[in-house]
ZABARO-50255 format. One record per residue: x, y, z of N, C-alpha, C in turn. Coordinates in steps of 0.001 Angstrom, whole numbers, plus 500000, padded with zeros to 6 digits. Atoms other than C-alpha are relative to their C-alpha. Example, Ala and Ser with C-alpha at 12.3 -4.5 7.8 and 13.67 -1.06 7.14 Angstrom:
# ZABARO-50255
500890498810500000512300495500507800500900501200500000499180498810499940513670498940507140499230501090500730
***
This chain:
# ZABARO-50255
500522499713501332202132657375269124498962498953499642501023500940500421198864655815268078500247499609498573499813500457501372199031653722264951498721499355499524501159500637500600196442652361262556500474499021498956499661500953501049196298649669259914499722500589498631500301499365501275195679652207257156501260500123499161498899499915500944197965653178254243501239500647500561498716499463499547201594654302254462499920501509500136499923498563499801202444657784255657501204500525499237498907499433500779204615660033253518501152500369500902498833499611499174208197660776254730499847501369500610500149498645499458207298664434255118499091500006501209500937500057498867204331663634257371500636499271501177499308500707498922206476661178259321500932500940500730499075499056499382209108663878259915499236500988500867500798499050499216206427666324261060499495499363501277500524500692498808204961663750263402501092499775501033498883500202499070208393662968264902500317501281500744499735498712499355208987666676265569498931500289501043501097499774499036205551666920267194500179499141501246499790500889498851206331663904269399501148500472500872498865499514499218209660665394270428499589501148500901500485498885499173207894668519271630499164499476501153500887500533498959205317666477273509500764499324501118499215500656498960208066664639275363500368500950501122499637499014498974208810667869277201498789500562500720501209499511499349205233668411278263499548498989501012500432500936498931203973666945281518498561499600499780501382500319500330200913665500279860499700498511499998500262501440500136201343661707279584499671499384501335500371500620498729199612659591282267501131499211500615498903500787499429202734657467282630500982500883500744499153499092499232204557660582283855499266500495501232500773499356498943201743661855286021499431499053501017500588500954499061200806658648287805500991498918500339499151501100499572202440655854289706499814498815499072500114501184500842203214652793287607499207498923500693500953500989499482200845649897287991500685498938500831499486501060499133201402647452290803499433498661499563500492501336500306200758643710290728498546499865500379501422500177499745197144642543290613499747498772500853500422500961498981195209640131292791500589498627499826499592501392500135196055636748291324501408499860499467498763500075500748199466637640289914501206499580500792498790500326499256201964637209292726499723500042501473500165500006498554202476636690296433500220501385500579499609498734499393204031640092297027499751501125499014500298498865500839203000643467295713500762501220500490499430498716499604204720646846295655499847500946498828500052498996501051204589650062293725501401500518499730498709499479500403207511651435291777499830501474499653500087498574500266208188655157291585500052500256498500500013499731501440207448656628288135501319500599499545498800499396500573210284657576285837499811501500499914500088498539499998211025661274286100500538500552498677499576499347501229211217663345282911500054501503500269499830498586499685212625666832283391499445500853498859500582499111501002210592669482281570500742501332500022499343498684500027212185672753280402499213501011500833500631499022499117211507675683282667498897500765499283500964499162500719209675677597279974498886499189499342500981500829500696207639674608278746498620500190500604501364499827499462203909675247279047499402498653500402500687501219499587201707672714280806498722499835499202501258500275500674198820670999279106498858500332500956501107499580499159195602672520280421498674499456499471501231500605500493193089670195278820500103498484500133500063501437499785191959666582279167500348499189498752499845500745501246192325665629275506501234499126499903498796500827500136195980664479275458500058498834500989500031501096499032195465662405278597499055498896499544500980500992500428192390660700277194500493499227498781499461500691501171194250659883273992500874498807500382499122501111499577196612657647275959499446499310501247500623500582498800194121656434278580500109498483500037499802501451499995194730652832277486501178499607500893498874500293499133197856653124279624499585499794501454500398500103498592195826653159282842498710499224500234501308500632499798192571651307282231500107498602500605499867501281499287193998648118283737500315500225501480499733499707498594194648649897287046498759499705500840501160500207499140192435649321290060499344501345500325500814498793499779189834651820291276500758501086500749499302498985499200191983653540293890501110500671499203498927499409500802194847654043291461499432500965498960500639499091500969192549655537288818499492501250500710500510498864499229190979657740291487501129500986500336498865499133499676194393659073292619500485500748498764499534499377501240195479659716289044499030501094499565501022499059500446192201661449288254500016501266500840499993498824499131192371663763291274501214500883499722498801499216500320195913664818290396499819500753498684500222499340501285194915665579286822498965501121500145500990498934499756191867667544288030500684501280500450499287498829499462194188669846289976500947500593498966499006499530500976196804670047287228499351500757498855500654499401501155194385670856284429499146501199500399500892498926499572192091673082286462498565499744499600501354500408500367189027671238285220499842498543500401500211501379499586187605668094286718499560499158498808500449500895501067186969665072284546498472500010499932501463499931499982183327665266285636499502501220499230500386498791500718183137668822284324500233499835498506499703500260501414184779667757281059498889499151499379501044500881500498182213664983280665498694500762499822501248499242500071179320667318281403500010500979498823499893499006501077180563669977278966499849499353498636500016500622501321181161667646276052498754499162499768501290500690500180178024665636276695498963500969499483500919498973500488176122668863276193500278500376498565499639499600501360178037669776273063499624498941498967500172501077500981177696666370271410498636499343500064501325500605499858174134665634272474499227500133498693500806499927501230171853664757269523498976501126500090500991498922500022169706667715268501500500501281500614499462498782499397171995670240270157500098501092498932499948498907500960171705673631268441501445500343499707498612499759500367174878674239266502500246501369499425499785498667500579174354677733265150499267501036500827500618498965499180173652680948267028499233501010499144500686499023500845172576683064264035499440499301498772500588500608501200170302682260261120500970500038498833499121500079501156172172681102258053501392499521500300498651500451499649175290680111259980500039498480499983499840501451500071176536676578259385500092499391501401499893500640498674176078674174262340501433499580500284498643500349499602179217673441264282500215498506499811499642501400500211180933670200263325501055499587501026499038500516499021182871668024265753500778498836499403499126501059500501185757665694265082499600498650500602500230501337499444185504661959265551500730499830501327499234500117498760188158662351268255499268500634501174500784499411498920185813664568270269499040498960500586500902501057499531183322661720270421500790498914500733499209501074499394186048659168271195500513500409501371499484499547498708187556661259273969498900500022501058501111499990499038184151661721275619499669498567500435500291501397499656183491657976275434501073499430500928498910500468499139186904657285276969499850500578501400500175499352498695186273659805279762498865499337500784501122500662499335182934658167280537500370498588500434499546501357499646184569654724280521500915500040501217499115499855498839187264655884282935499176500259501257500861499728498839184560657259285225499334498709500484500613501276499610182860653851285174501019499075500660498978500888499445186094651950285823500369500383501429499652499543498654186700654095288892498816499919500963501159499883499112183150654300290213499027498833499927500972501080500252181277651248288820498588500549499819501307499363500231178477653681287983499464499535498643500500500507501286176372651914285319499519501099499057500438498902500856175043655267284079501162500530499152498825499549500759178575656263283050500299499031498864499742500995501035178970653012281144498958500097498890501066499837501007175620653463279411500250501239499143499691498778500747176656656996278437501152499774499039498861500303500869179958655710277059499547499192498787500506500824501097178113653111274988499236500849498985500775499130500888175783655764273590500922500899499187499062499113500697178690658067272718500778499244498938499162500756500934180819655378271078499179499481498828500880500454501079177797654278269042500020501000498837499933498985501056178165657558267118501122499716499019498841500295500848181411656164265691499940498601499401500080501380500493180072652778264593500402499887498534499572500025501392180799653732261005501504499914499846498540500086500041184484653813261880500512498856500876499653501102499104184500650553263856501186499183499497498836500726500516187230649173261562501314500652500403498778499336499528189711651692262975500414499351501324499591500771498819191775649810265612499754500704501332500183499295498736191603652521268266498526500047500382501437499951499729187849652906267956499474498600500286500414501385499755187433649137267782500349499580501419499600500361498639189342648800271032499023500569501027500859499382498979187241651281273008498547499554499858501357500498500195183981650132271444499860498595500585500022501357499447184817646515272323500116499996501502499836499925498550185905647482275829498678500385500670501278499576499426182625649277276526498978498873499928500970501090500149180562646388275177500342498814500902499589501083499100182600643861277159499612500320501439500391499594498649182010645846280343498485499921500179501451500137499921178296645956279555499602498528500137500280501435499879178322642179279119500245499526501431499748500338498599179859641915282587498859500466500893501113499478499201177095644084284005498782499088499896501153500903500206174576641628282539500335498555500373499541501371499745176611638556283550499775499120498772500173500710501269176458637544279895501364499483499542498681500559500288179453635235279501500239499858498502499815500217501445178868634441275812500338501310499294499728498710500642178753638087274789501356500538500453498708499523499512181737638893276995501138499326499236498969500723500751183836636186275322500095500551498580500011499481501370182770637468271897500641501382499923499443498646500012183674641077272768501501499993500242498558500063499736187097640137274178500739499547498748499354500440501241187971638208271042499846501048498904500161498909500950186564641107269046501073501067500181498918499044499724189021643459270751501330499448499490498724500611500407191844641016270092500149499998498479499900500158501455191059640393266433499816501315499247500305498775500725189721643807265476500837501192500393499210498856499543192140646003267383501449499620500290498644500278499530195137644460269108500870499416498901499189500604501054196299642323266185500391501026498944499661498942500961196130645356263867501072500929500571498990499136499367198088647475266345501347499293500010498750500775500052200688644702266568500638500088498616499466499991501371201065644551262779500542501363499635499554498643500320201364648300262539501316500324500696498752499748499285204081648417265198501159499250499341498958500747500712205998645725263337500394500735498723499737499315501266205639647632260089500760501300500186499353498713499760206806650917261625501263499883500844498751500199499270209685649388263581499916500205501484500130499762498555208267649944267047500501498807500806499597501198499243208999646353268064501502499848500087498540500088499945212715646902267404500582500695501205499526499260498839212953649138270447500425501409499677499577498660500387213772652252268453498995501056500446501048499088499545210455653875269368499129499255500991500840500671499000208013653202272216498931499114499354501050500892500461205549650340271794498811500082500959501204499839499190201962650550273010499298498680500301500744501258499847200843646939272710500029499433501420500051500560498644201910645935276269498830500501500835501131499470499243199203648227277634498699499310499587501201500688500467196552646600275474499959498567500526499955501353499454197714643163276571499558500006501470500315499953498571197517644129280243498527500326500233501413499676499863194082645647279730499127498768499825500806501198500231192701642400278323500191498983501123499737500928498891194379640298281021499222500430501237500714499493498828192954642535283737498490499867499824501439500071500276189531642621282092499468498589500254500471501384499873189259638818282016500230499465501410499649500637498727191070637812285200499385500756501180500386499257498799190397640580287688498555500476499973501365499471500041187159642121286492498960498902499812501028500989500313185331639121285050499996498831500981499969501228499197186531636133287076500104500308501492499788499765498573187805637506290384498946500926500590500971499047499437185505640499290874498555499554499759501390500344500339182338639347289042499694498516500192500166501463499869182939635561289440499108499455498886500799500368501163181518635142285951500407498631499484499780501354500492181195631528284854500012499984498467500119500209501441181611630206281313501028500702499155498975499275500755184869631874280250501141499095499546498917500916500363186880628745279449500462500184498561499621499786501397186849629657275754501086501054499848498956498965500067189224632544276577501374499457500380498709500583499654191975630132277644501061500197498938498973499810501038193765630283274245500568501413499945499514498630499989194017634056274631501239500126500886498869499915499083196398633560277570501203499220499480498894500709500651198454631039275650500683500931499019499423499025500931198938633729272994500707501117500760499390498936499195199670636359275663501354499563500561498766500506499388202394634144277108501200500207499099498908499780500951204446634709273952500229501478499710499888498568500269203984638491273984500866500696501050499256499146499079206114641187275550499007500879500752500969499248499197204048642586278415500581501298500544499435498695499687206418645501278875500389500225501436499649499851498581207385644811282475501503499854500193498572500040499715210872645546283727500276499141501219499622500826498847212719643306286148499919500790501290500001499168498795213002646219288578498591500254500518501381499752499603209220646613288622499313498736500517500648501255499642208479642937289189499050499573498892500799500439501147206984640908286361498733499303500475501192500563499385203643640438288033499026499457498957500945500452501009201451640245284949500563498814499243499367501120500690203926637982283194499920498743500862500101501139499094203973635728286259498589499445500027501390500431500000200191635634286308499676499203498742500296500688501262199931634687282648500700498647499957499256501272500003202624632029283055499315498982500904500690500924499088200784630531286032498697499486499383501241500432500640197537630457284091500289498975498911499650500932501075199171628783281099500461498665500573499571501243499363200881626267283370498810499235500572501179500640499417197577625600285139499097499381498958500847500543501064195731625098281864500524498661499492499424501252500488198139622295280988500508499085501091499476500802498891198882620909284460499488498559499904500415501402500193198826617076284282499190499424501151500748500537498858197255616618287740498906500960500452501066499062499674194621619361287573498980499975498867501019499936501050191568620262285489500518500849498857499345499298501099193155621186282192499008500758499110500715499217501007191975623814279721498710500624500548501165499366499391189510625357282170500481501306500653499478498713499546190272629059282574499390500416501330500641499598498743187699629750285301500601499255501186499446500805498912188961626902287460501442500403500288498576499697499832192612627779286877500201501320500732499873498694499338192197631443287879499541499903501454500487500149498626190134630492290946501020499265500858498993500759499249192796627976292003501210500871500316498859499102499772195590630548291587499669501027501076500388498976499026193684633175293544499812499389501386500193500676498715192728630701296263501348499717500668498681500296499448196346629608296719500703501285500442499365498730499636197545633221296721499455500507501332500620499517498770195055634184299414500338499100501187499595500907498930195925631094301442501399500360500504498640499625499612199585632102301403500016501324500746500073498701499319198733635682302346499419499831501400500655500205498702196421634525305135500936499305500976499089500729499124199012632107306521501114500913500513498941499072499588201734634766306548499467501025500992500581498996499097199447637328308166499615499382501342500381500663498753198241634806310724501203499856500919498793500116499178201792634173311894500498501362500467499481498671499658202622637884311873499057500786500918500964499162499284199410639391313281499165499246501025500950500748499197197551636579314979498636500008499333501333500145500578193828636057314469499245501324500049500649498691500102192825639589313521498817499917499047501129499956500924189703640600311631500479500047498555499431499943501348191899641328308612500371498594499514499642501373500364193225637769308639498731499180499747501267500718500199189681636466308990499434500283498610500532499653501313188591638353305880500805499334498883499172500657501013191529636952303943499690498515499931500388501413499979190663633424305064498654499787499321501331500142500598187050633957304047500064500149498487499843499851501452188098635179300602500674498770499403499352501222500490190403632196300208498989498863499905501035501039500012187495629921301112499014500233498850500911499689501099185284631713298577500539499470498677499432500456501269187674630984295726500262498501500007499898501453499923188255627459296985498662499362499639501335500486500356184486626932296747499756500130498492500154499827501446184605628316293197500774498930499231499266501096500643187221625688292350499108498763499890500930501132500047184662623019293254498900500250498955501077499664500936181999624845291222500475499923498561499514499890501370184175625330288146500853498814499562499210501177500361185914621955288172499322499228498869500526500759501135185456619526285289498910499033500418500998500938499501183384617183287457500079499914501504500026500057498526182463616381291060501146499201500602498887500802499485185411613961291373501209500090499075498881499810500924187920615419288933501293500231500759498699499735499385191611615894289580500049501396500605500048498651499448190900619593290129499278500047501324500731500063498740188391618801292857500901499458501105499075500566499010191010616675294634500994501073500445499057498938499663193482619573294471499352501051500889500704499002499193190898622019295847499735499484501406500254500583498680190012619656298696501272500001500840498719500016499281193680619276299646500368501402500467499658498616499645194208623047299601499222500467501228500788499533498865191348623700301987500348499241501278499603500769498823192315620880304340501319500520500559498698499486499560195872622204304454499862501367500662500203498665499430194701625765305105499394499896501399500637500186498700192524624564307970500984499415501008499002500606499115195309622412309405501042501012500454499030498975499633197601625446309391499479500882501129500569499060499026195203627553311471499754499367501362500432500617498740194126625040314127501088500004501072498989499990498936197485624706315983500248501380500592499750498643499529197542628504316362498846500550500836501137499553499192194220628699318181500383500222501453499658499918498580195783628135321597500662501322500364499302498742499721197874631310321291499164501225499669500815498871500451194979633469320081498627500042500650501321500094499362192174632872322568499381501361500288500532498662499737191834636605323227499990500880498750499935499234501244192167637649319583498604500365499507501287499484500477189437639563317801499232498984499162500669500944500907188721636800315281500059498562500505499888501368499465189172633824317616498699499224499819501290500686500103185454633018317523499817499395498614500098500510501361185596632634313746500895498784499809499049501089500238188694630431313721499710498786500877500292501127499107187467628299316618498977499041499404500939500916500672184844626832314262500736498996499113499268500873500921187594625197312186500154498573500524499927501382499525188181622179314461498629499407500336501344500467499637184449621931315095499224499665498723500888500352501111181662621880312510500669500207498645499366499701501277183692623475309714500990498909499615499016501048500281186507620950310012499359498651499749500672501289500201184171617967310338499356499921498615500628499972501328182300619013307209501044499809498907498931500128501002185547619393305263500543498575499958499495501374499959186752615969306428499022499029499343500992500908500584183525614200305516499921500178498481500037499714501435183467615911302121501214499395499297498772500510500603187077614943301412500052498474500041500051501466499932186577611359302605499069499437498926500929500442501051183613611040300236500663500078498628499268499878501263185785612300297378500975498841499852499036501102500056188459609743298248499283498677499720500746501247500212185896606932298424499604499834498539500464500067501386184694607807294931501136499828499001498909500094500975188098608082293261500898498787500234499158501164499712189722605068294958499859498886498961500124501079500992188252602572292416500755500245498702499235499732501212190160604350289636501348499280500025498757500757499914193142602399290923499962498777499107500150501187500836191775599430289015499812500358498525500180499548501373191364601510285870499011501131499920500913498884500196189653604624284619500488501305500576499485498764499411191901607196286290500019501149499001499990498929500989192008609102283000498664500734499961501302499327499974188289609856283432499988501145501003499919498921499011189206612000286429500929501119499549499147498945500542191634613993284279501484499768500165498576500270499790194944612333285168500638499451498734499296500453501193197517611763282464500647498642500185499367501299499746199002608701284146499522499457501336500373500629498738198320606232286910500905500488501129499059499496498988201403607525288713499515501329500576500510498712499531199942611046288884498717499812500804501230500299499251196620609607290030500336499529501410499636500513498675198263607707292895500617501108500851499385498895499262200302610756293874498919500926500547501086499119499577197114612820294041499175499379501124500764500649498936195205610255296121500782499968501305499177500010498781198136610035298552500001501384500655500047498636499456198142613822298933498680500247500710501314499813499384194423613807299635499924499244501322500037500774498759194813611044302224500785500694501104499164499354498975197633612831304012499355501271500521500683498783499555195623616066304098498854499660500955501070500466499103192684614197305653500587499590501340499354500489498784194994612547308165500530501156500845499416498879499266196753615783309104498928500826500701501057499205499370193529617687309747499382499232501167500544500804498892192190614825311878500921500064501210499040500002498890195376614753313968500117501382500641499917498653499437195593618537314363498752500324500813501237499800499244191965618594315458500054499256501323499838500765498766192689615853317968500932500689500975499052499292499127195658617804319320499368501239500630500676498803499482193509620925319701499160499645501224500838500403498861191057619106321959500817499329501101499133500603498989193870617242323708500543501066500946499519498890499172195289620558324942498907500449500955501116499586499139191868621566326249499697498937501056500268501095499069191411618160327844501001500003501153498946499999498985194690618539329711499996501241500880499991498750499222193897622013330998498691500213500750501269499869499245190541621318332647499857498849500985500325501018499003189423619444335728498489499844500152501455500048499925185726620041335206499485498767499263500469501261500568183929616755334564499214500220498710500807499738501188181515618291332057500881500359498817499080499624501065184342619865330065500812498800499524499250501197500378186327616623330140499182499150499040500888500792500853183350614794328667499845500655498623500221499275501257182795617493326026501234499962499107498776499981500802186425617813324907500374498598499527499658501379500382186962614048324934499108499531498859500926500411501065183877613518322772500391500606498659499578499339501251185007616093320195501299499394499482498720500595500379188497614607320201499786498606499404500275501350500489187154611077319752499324500029498631500683499911501296184912612155316884500998500234498870499022499684501052187831613610314924500937498825499740499000501058500157190289610783315572499371498671499580500668501240500400187832607907315319499516500055498553500431499898501402186580609252312006501144499588499072498854500407500815190099608806310646500266498500500120499771501439499806190545605339312178498941499182499267501070500701500706187184604244310801500170500109498489499739499785501421188116605721307438501042499004499493498958500958500382191268603587307326499448498578499993500575501350499919189401600471308426499079499721498818500952500188501098186734601004305764500696499758498663499289500148501269189352601158302991500643498618499855499193501216500061191097597919303907499307498839499303500702501096500646188374595644302593499605500273498564500439499625501341187963597438299271500927499495498903499071500521500995191025596009297568500767501038499232499262498930500681192608599344296639501131500498500900498992499639499001195559599288299034501049500967499476498949499117500508197889601167296690499598501461500051500398498592499894195793604334296999500176500529501419499761499594498618196503604375300742501502500157500204498550499831499803199938605878301492500483499212501209499432500752498879202252603954303791499891500772501307500029499186498785202236606850306246498634499977500694501337500054499403198502606245306866499998499197501295500023500887498834199348603562309433500722500625501196499369499251498922201731605714311446499029501081500500501017499032499597199006608375311422498916499344500845500999500718499203196573605755312722500541499706501397499398500195498676199015604980315543499852501267500838500100498752499245199088608643316552498544500288500397501414499773499691195287608888316356499524499059501100500433500982499003194723605691318346500625500287501361499313499683498752197286606731320961499289501152500729500677498840499402195504610063321534498591499649500450501387500286499644191992608676321512499931499058501196499983500878498826192949606006324045500112500835501275499870499112498854193988608806326391498661500652500331501310499375499779190601610486325901499042499028500686500874500987499362188782607276326795500422499747501455499509500198498634190992606890329880499472501107500913500500498890499187189993610354331122498500499865500239501454500127499870186296609701330488499635498854500938500327501173499174186402606324332216500006500328501495499959499595498597187167608103335503498635500460500489501319499487499628183626609506335438498882499073499513500989500952500505181877606381334121499606499001501078500478501009499057179805603871336039500010498601499403499830501327500607180503601034333584501364499939499333498678500226500577183509599637331708500078500362498523499989499709501426182556600918328256501207500828499575498874499136500355185140603731328147501334499322500324498772500690499611187736601590329966500388498969498935499721501000501025187431598822327394500503500639498713499532499291501191187829601307324584501401500556500202498621499567499714190930602712326301500969498848499743499087501125500171192535599275326427500084499570498532500006500412501406191487598387322871500862500927499150499192499060500781193058601551321482501462499983500421498601500150499603196195601045323569500623498811499268499504501167500726196588597602322023500126500307498504499944499625501405195770598977318565501219500877499717498829499134500170198473601638319021501284499176499945498807500853499987201040598959319863500088499164498727500005500753501253199987596911316834500432500876498829499671499077501095200354599956314587501435500507500075498614499549499840203733601000316030500664499117501053499463500974499038205405597973317648501322500404500626498731499541499428208541600003318486499770500976501151500312499023498947206768602082321157500036499342501381499857500706498725208133600401324277499501500847501169500413499126498889207449603423326500498497499885500243501452500071499860203702603312325809499555498610500463500326501362499573203649599515326253500204499844501502499723500112498573205244599749329681499032500831500835501006499191499299202837602532330672498672499241500106501223500815499973199925600260329746500100498897501037499779501075499020201412597460331815499815500514501427500100499429498652201696599714334873498551500347500336501396499638499754198117600962334484499147498771500279500785501216499806196718597446334226500305499341501347499647500534498676198624596309337309499276500785501089500656499156499010197215599240339239498502499721500050501452500227500076193681598447338057499603498563500336500306501410499734193957594742338864499560499235498771500383500660501258193511593809335183501235499558499223498755500360500684197042592613334419499809498790499082500271501153500865195534589487332874499783500432498546500195499496501356194591591641329862501342500223499296498665499800500567198226592500329369500590498667499568499464501327500316199219588845329464499291499385498800500789500622501063196418587848327094500204500660498639499962499281501281196996590515324444501372500559499639498728499362500329200396592199324728501134498985499837498924500982500166202621589164325209499911499255498668500066500573501349201269587470322048500513500959498928499468499002500940202092590717320236501520499959500001498542500073499929205671590475321477500521498794499232499581501193500734205942586941320108499878500218498501500194499769501429204588588036316775501053500943499433498933499100500450207144590850316540501259499211499671498784500797500218209940588280316822499889499137498746500189500935501102208420586091314122499586500676498690500556499314501167207206588735311653500964500028498818499164499898501211208603588341308106500232501455499594499854498594500387207994592046307495501079500677500822498996499372499140210108593069310497501395499474499681498686500559500343212935590692309602500546500625498719499573499397501260213061592073306076500373501464500205499735498582499745212947595635307371501338500192500706498741499868499246215842595135309839501194499832499084498870500264500896218072593774307111500304501175499080499815498861500903217581596979305105500358501284500729499741498791499235218348599431307941501471500386500010498632499545499773221435601533308544500579499242501188499398500827498937223942599782310849499575500398501408500335499584498637223164601917313925498535499708500327501414500291499780219412601536313469499765498506500084500171501454500006219670597837312694500447499391501330499501500528498725221697597210315876498968500192501107501014499728498973219109598899318109498740499186499749501210500746500323216258597214316254500144498529500344499785501416499688217766593746316594499994499758501500499987500148498541218394594267320297498581500034500551501387499890499547214779595288320751499204498746499625500796501136500484213321592457318657500397498708500706499546501252499375215483589715320193499541499882501450500380500039498580214448590706323700498612500563500243501273499316499845210971592123323020499056499262500940500910500720499114209126589319324817500370500210501452499548499766498626211291589812327919499766501446500409500241498592499699210993593576327677498521500236500304501428499875499741207198593327327471499623499424501365500325500671498733207171590965330456500713500621501188499248499369498920209599593113332422501042499100500618499011500943499473212109590271332829501278500008499179498823499954500858214867591425330511501278499868500814498720500138499294218414590372331550500809501284499948499199498778499845221072592920332417500637500456498702499308499595501231222763592830329007499075500651498975500957499373500922219564594010327276499937501502500289500073498550499775219414597804326762498779500369500840501097499566499130217236599613329279498897500663499171501113499338500669213874601107328444500412501370499477499598498639500377215425604583328368500872499983498759499112500078501161218117603560325911499235499649498725500765500409501176215650601877323579499054501110499541500895498900500366213178604732323717500785501086499278499162498968500629215995607174322852500421499589498598499552500457501318217157604982319963498946500153498939501074499914500975213743605056318301499343501379499941500660498691499966212767608634319200500329500833498756499632499219501184214742610239316374499313499439498756500694500607501130213249607738313931498533500430499989501417499629499888209773608557315192499783501435499552500115498601500402210347612286314728500193500155498491499805499962501450211655611696311208498750499529499276501211500524500625208538609685310398498869501020500042501017498963499912206331612533311580500210501076498938499672498959500978208129614928309234499968499481498571499779500537501342208651612610306282498998498885499687500987501043500324205670610723304817500576498876499151499374501029500828208068608774302590501094499240500739499003500731499216210229607451305434499776498494499812500176501442500284210902603720304737499322499226501116500624500731498896209678602682308200498472500005499895501442499992500199206141603669307172499536498711499316500368501232500700206114600695304840500022498796500929499947501092499019207135598387307684498715499948500829501202499964499168204227599521309849498782499498499224501114500448500830201809598965306986500017498486499834499909501437500242203067595458306234499769499207501285500155500712498732203242594425309902498531499987500434501403499921499593199713595624310595499127499105499117500821500796500904198266593957307499500224498500500189499768501420499705199879590664308519498966499460500991500868500450498919197590590493311545498535500344499780501385499540500068194468592485310684499159499114499094500743500877500897193527589970308003499706498632500616500218501284499327193527587087310507498794500098500927501071500056499002190835585974312943500639499698501345499246500164498761192834586544316129499287500710501138500579499296498853192071587782319629500025501518499786499884498563500249193284591192318561498913500480499041500998499554500976191023591454315490498585499885500557501319500127499369188055590193317502499750501139500985500143498925499018188716592791320192499727501334499319500212498750500728188906595634317662498546500111499558501397499982500450185457594652316381499013500058501168500921500075498867183967594094319854500757500254501305499225499694498787185768595918322730499368499460501284500657500436498757183167594848325318500143498509500269499722501409499713184242591232324990500942499854501204499105500036498827186754592160327728499231499765501291500800500165498782183893592051330253499474498570500171500505501361499876183114588425329560500803499230501041499271500761498986184003586010332361500943498990499354499044500991500500186891583597332000499279498731499588
***
């Protein structure tokens, strides 16, 4: 039942209207009976499904509606649907009515055209048409536009609805007039006019319909309420049509509209899935999120859509592999991620940090799956992720980190953070995302390096691997002299160990095809750096010792690794760490530390645990550290490394100048 904000209706007219409505309930004319209920929209939820429409049994003798009018009167129930759903509904109604909507539009456009002859005989009064005839034609033309995106249909709707401008204060006419003008603003990419028209619909139509439903008792549940459809129409108009489809900038002023919508009943049942309600709640939460760009509707919607598409792409990638469909989803996710950067509050805002992390994570998810998809249709697209695409993302994210790191000393609120704690949490997330992508990229090339014997390929894969891993190691080194150590997470040093360990292997492979010691020196330097970063890696230390003996360079082991063993025994950081460990871990750690110099030298007495036992004791800890960035041992590695890197020792000199190994005694 349509309602207006006009005067009260007499009891007799109310009774007549109720009887009329009761009859209409038995007619198969309402779009909600004739069409599938609306499914979830693009940014609203991870999972979508359609729910079967409620069935209303019509009496056998009940006649069917054979005209478009009653459907157009309640067309607000479907104008938030997508094109395919409107198309399906329209085709079914065409068959049911026996007249196509196109034919209806053509017929009534002719009848209502200005200057149309209204009398067939002289002296006969011209034919008059009701305001509803004009409104129904405008609605039909609007529906045609919503389904086809034909601008001529929208222009025709605007021309038709203009005939009713004298009745623009009527809520129903105000709604359709505002809807047509808002759609025209979208066609022109006119954000200011679009915002004005949306608020015009809200203030000049929806609020009046709300008040009328309250006055007539519709909100009590005794009679159906229509406002949920109007709410969904506005939500769809702004989110899906304006921001997601048109990517229209400058709509942040519509943020308060969603705050108001969050308190409204959107008419969704639990059995149908509260997709629109979920969408509105996510938008409202995003507008006030303490670690994102607050009160920016464009950014918030783009971030929600980007995350949704990332989740869809990740699920499809695991289920389907690298298909063209998955590629398109990834590309759409990247599009909205780019819009997050465009619509953020500033080039280094908290929202920008969140967008950078999202893209790094999405890329890190895809790279490990390349090896299993080499024959997939979209492999060529995804294979760019560890190459130029990944390098660009890393450099961009490192630049962002470099710019926001000084906020540690003050000014973090300028980036949009509500507290220093949230700022530090965000910088740590960004660092870990940078680290993870660097390591996954290194692993990708490591697999290729291990599966080829061709010298040219070895050189190529090793170079790509070194570029990714060295960029991270250099990034860490560059931060250490800036005085902002709290913005670097403790896990950064364990990540540096993994990067240095892998890159040392790459240099070892390349050195086999070198005519000088450049690659060999870099192999040894990174092996020593790995041991400094993770002093509990006895297996790798012993492997280095064996390699140096074979190469006739065991003097390097004596000069650099044995001093490291002595430092492990004397380190205040390690002593403090052991005292805080669980009994089983502390026992193994003490055994290792007390005999580390003998273990490094290969002269450990019989009572000292064997290499195998010690490696096994620390393996579970190492795996936990890989999974858990907050593992307490990360802090130990950071403190132990910083104890030495700030000194002027043989180790620090070697890190700065690896070729010093070639100098004579």
